[in-house]
C-alpha positions in Angstrom: 97.9 264.8 91.5 100.9 262.8 90.4 102.3 263.8 87.0 104.8 262.7 84.4 106.3 265.8 82.9 109.1 267.6 81.2 110.4 271.2 81.5 111.6 273.8 79.1 112.9 277.4 79.1 110.8 279.1 76.3 108.9 282.2 75.3 105.4 282.7 74.0 107.0 283.2 70.6 108.4 279.7 70.5 105.6 277.6 72.1 104.4 276.3 68.7 107.2 273.7 68.5 105.9 272.0 71.7 102.3 271.6 70.7 101.3 268.0 70.2 104.7 266.4 70.1 105.6 266.5 73.8 102.1 265.3 74.8 102.5 262.3 72.4 105.9 261.4 73.9 104.5 261.6 77.4 101.5 259.4 76.5 103.9 256.9 74.9 106.1 256.8 78.0 103.1 256.3 80.3 101.9 253.4 78.1 105.4 251.9 77.9 105.5 251.9 81.7 101.9 250.7 82.1 100.9 253.9 83.9 97.2 254.9 83.8 96.7 258.4 82.5 94.1 260.0 84.8 93.4 263.4 83.2 94.1 265.9 80.4 97.5 267.3 79.3 98.5 270.3 81.4 100.8 273.2 80.6 102.3 275.0 83.6 103.6 278.5 83.0 106.0 279.8 85.6 106.9 283.5 85.3 105.1 284.2 82.0 104.0 287.8 81.9 102.2 288.0 78.5 105.1 289.7 76.8 105.9 287.5 73.7 109.7 287.7 74.2 109.9 287.0 77.9 111.7 283.7 78.7 109.9 281.6 81.3 109.7 278.0 82.5 107.1 275.8 80.9 106.2 272.3 82.2 104.1 270.0 80.1 102.5 267.2 82.2 100.0 264.4 82.2 98.5 263.1 85.4 99.2 259.4 86.1 98.3 256.7 88.5 101.3 254.8 89.7 105.0 255.6 90.1 107.2 255.6 87.0 110.5 253.8 86.6 113.5 255.8 87.7 115.1 255.4 84.2 112.2 257.3 82.5 113.3 260.1 80.1 110.6 262.2 81.8 110.4 263.6 85.4 107.8 262.7 88.0 106.3 264.7 90.9 103.3 265.0 93.1 101.5 268.3 92.8 99.9 270.0 95.8 96.4 271.5 95.5 96.2 274.6 93.4 94.2 277.7 94.4 93.2 279.5 91.3 90.7 281.5 89.3 89.6 279.4 86.3 87.4 279.5 83.2 86.7 277.2 80.3 87.9 278.6 77.0 86.0 277.2 74.0 87.6 277.5 70.6 90.8 278.5 69.0 94.0 278.9 71.1 94.8 282.1 69.2 91.9 283.6 71.2 93.3 282.6 74.6 94.7 286.1 75.0 91.2 287.5 75.3 90.3 284.8 77.9 93.5 285.7 79.9 92.5 289.4 79.6 89.1 288.8 81.1 90.7 286.8 84.0 93.2 289.5 84.6 90.4 292.1 84.7 88.7 290.0 87.4 91.9 289.7 89.4 92.2 293.5 89.3 88.6 294.2 90.2 88.5 291.8 93.0 92.0 292.7 94.2 93.2 289.1 94.1 96.8 288.2 94.9 98.3 286.1 92.1 101.2 283.6 92.5 103.7 283.1 89.7 101.8 280.2 88.0 99.2 279.9 85.2 98.0 276.5 84.0 96.1 275.3 81.0 94.3 271.9 81.0 93.6 270.7 77.5 90.3 268.9 77.9 89.6 268.5 74.2 92.2 269.1 71.5 91.2 269.2 67.8 93.9 270.2 65.4 91.6 270.1 62.4 88.7 272.1 63.9 90.1 274.6 66.4 86.5 275.8 67.3 86.2 272.4 69.0 89.1 272.9 71.4 88.2 273.1 75.1 90.8 274.5 77.4 90.5 275.2 81.1 92.6 278.3 81.9 93.8 278.7 85.5 95.4 281.7 87.1 97.2 280.8 90.3 96.2 282.7 93.4 98.3 283.2 96.6 
């Protein structure tokens, strides 16, 4: 999957300032460059451990068809396949911690080896009715 993306150092406490605005900028840049967006917005968490204060790397990306200009304000890369445990989370993002908890329970029961990456694919985003949100949560496996 080819993605146009940006990267940040952040914590779970300060994620709220990235919601919506970064995706809008990525879509605008893709449109400016006549790149076809081929999937939902992804958030990649590298080294997030569930502790609200822990600083980790966050990448926000959109999949695109085509190669962007080299003078883009965003980065570009091709992603390899991603082995993961995944589930669809329906509803409010404030309830994501329960979904992650269930996935981590499954990891423990099945003795699965995790890598350092979790992803969220925002399939449907509804800021006015959070019960309509649909998010695929993916826990990376080694």
